[in-house]
N, C-alpha and C positions, 0 to 999 in steps of 0.2 A: 503493501499500499503505499502511493508517496504520499507522503505530507503539504498538505497546505493551508498555505501560513506566510507572513510576513514578516521583520524582525524588525522590530522596533527601539530601539536605543534608550536606554533606563537614565535622562539625565541628571534628576535627582540624584538615585540612588548612586550612581557613577560619581558624582561631586562629592557624596557622605561619604564613601566609602573606600574612593580614592580606588575604584576598579571596573573596567571596561567592558558593561555588561549591557544586555539586551533581553528582549523575553519576545515568544512567539505572537500573534496576532493572529489567531484562526481566521482564514480567507478562503474561502471555494474558490475564487478565481485566480489564485495567488498560489501557484507551485514552489515550495520553497526551495531557492537556490543552498543545497546544503554546503557548500562552497565558501558561502559568504560567514557560516558559524564563524571557521577560523577568525577571522576578524576580531571574535569577541573574546576576554577572558575568562567570560558565565555567559550563556544563553538558559531563559528560564523557560519553562512553560507549566500551565496550568492548563489541566484536564477532566473533565467528566468521568467522573469513574468509572461509567458504563460503555465509555468509546473503548474499549477494548484493543480493535485495529491500531485505534490511532496511538494508545501505548504502547501497543508493541510495536508499530513503526520508528518512532520515537529512539527506543530503547535499540533499535535494530542502528540507528546513524549516531549514536555514543552518549544517550542518553539517560542518567540514573537518578532513580526515586529517591525524593527526599523526603515528604513527608505527604500524609492523608491532610485532607480537611472537610470538616462539617459546616453548613451554612444554615442556620435554625432562624426559624420565625416563629416571633409570639403576637397572640391577638390584644396589645393594650386593654387590660380593666379596669375596670374601676375600683376605688383606692382611697387612702387616704395618705395626704404629706406625713413622709418620717421623719423621725427623728432622730437628731446626732448627725444630720446629712447637710453640708453647706457646700456653695462654690466655692471650687478651688481660686487661691489668689494669687500673686506673683509671689509672697512671701512665702507659700508653700510652695513653692518650684524644688529648691534642694532634696525636702524629702522625696518627694515625689520621686524626682530621677533616683533618688539612692534605690527607691523601692520598686520603681518599674524595672530597673535595670536587674535587679536582685533575681524578679517574678519570672521574665522575661527570658532568661539567659542564655535557656535552650529552646532557639529555634530554626526554622529554615535560613537564618541569616548567620547560623555556625559553622562553625569548622567542622571539614577544612574546604570547605567552598567560601567562608571568610574569615579572619580573623579571629583569634580565640574572644576576644574582648568588644567585637564589631556589635555583637546580638543585644548586649548587655547597653551598649551607648544609641545603639538604633531604637530604643524604645524609650531608653529616659530624655530622648529626644522628643520622640511623639507622644509623652504624656506633658512636657515642657510648652512643646505647641498647641496641645490642647487647650490648657492653661491660657495660655494667649488669643486663642480663638483659629489658629492658624491648621489648618486641614478639619480635624475637631472643634467642633463649635464649640464645647464646653466641657471642663471635669469636675465630676462632684467627687466630695470625701465625705467617708463614715469616719469618726470620732468619738473617743470614749466621753464621759463626764469632765474630765480633764482637760480636753480639747488634741489628746494624742491621737496622733493618724492609726486609724486600723484597718482604711482601705480606701481603691480607689476606681472610678468609673469613668470614662471618655463619652461621648455620645457628640454624633453626628448626622445632621437632621436631611435628607434626600431628597423630601418634596415629595406630594404625589401621597400625602400621608405616613409619611416612613420616614424612621429613624434607623442609625444602626452605631450599636453599641463599638468603639474603636479597641479599649482596653480596657479590660475587668479583672481586677486582684485584691486579693486579703495577706494584711501583713504577715506573717508566721507567727508574731506575737499576741494577734486576734484569729489564730482557726478553730475552728469548732464553737463560737460564738453568732451566730449566723450571721456575720456580716455582709458576705456573699445575696443572702436572700436579701438583708435590708438593702443592698445598692440593686441590685434587681427591680425592688418595686419605686427605690429612686429615681431610675432610670423610666418607670413607666408613668410616674407621676409630673417627670420632665416633659415625655411626650402626652401626656394628658393637656400640660398648661399650653401648649403647642399645636393642641386638636390633633397631631397624629395617633393612625390608628394602629399601625405596623410597626414591631421591632426587631431588629434584624441582628444576628451576629454569627460569627466564624469564628470555630476553633478547632486546633487539631486533633485528628480524631483520637490520638495517643493522650489526650490530656480528659482523662476518664471523670477527673472532681469538676471540672467545669463541665460538661459534657450532662453529668448530675444533676448539677445545680441550674442546667438551663432546661432539661427535662422537666423537673421539679416542679417550676417555677409557668410550666404549662405550654414551653415553645416545643414546635414538632420540628424534625429534620426535612428542609428541605431539596437539598441537596447535599453529594458528596465528590470530591475532588482530590487530585493527585499534581503533588507539585514533582518537576522534574529536571533535573541541571544539566547542562553537559558544558 
């Protein structure tokens, strides 16, 4: 099977990671020029898990499986505003960067495809951008009675009645206290305030704790996919 896709350089990632990388963009009208793949240090491909022939074809030209991903969808339910939740402010950024870097250290931006510290650095920057309203629109934080950070969730409005969770994590010191559920309820409250009816979130198939949280909160799996790198 021929691969039908074009190659799109990843300008932001290349600047951030100092790596010449690109991603395949699926296009039935464009036959992939395999020789062009060698122009890049790394080429990413995201493939629907049901596209077995596409997966086989990519592996035949040197792509390797990196991770599986599930995309979930949740209908925003009625509810009450959660206590112990506030909007993150710039003064929270140092603590949030540290927490995000530790929470998402093992991701598809890990070694051997990236430098050992790149994943932590990437997610630290993501949560800082969310606080500043860049990419994600806002970051909410959970805190205890003393104001100590317990967890966070970033959110982005997609339009047409939908929002997406960018990052969600509970700090290790607050595990087992229902912080993840409280953050999910706070995310739904954020959606209700904006008259959004659907909330989406993606997570690694291997992240069983996150999958259990989202399913327990009423989400359903909308699709699954695989990331491959060459």
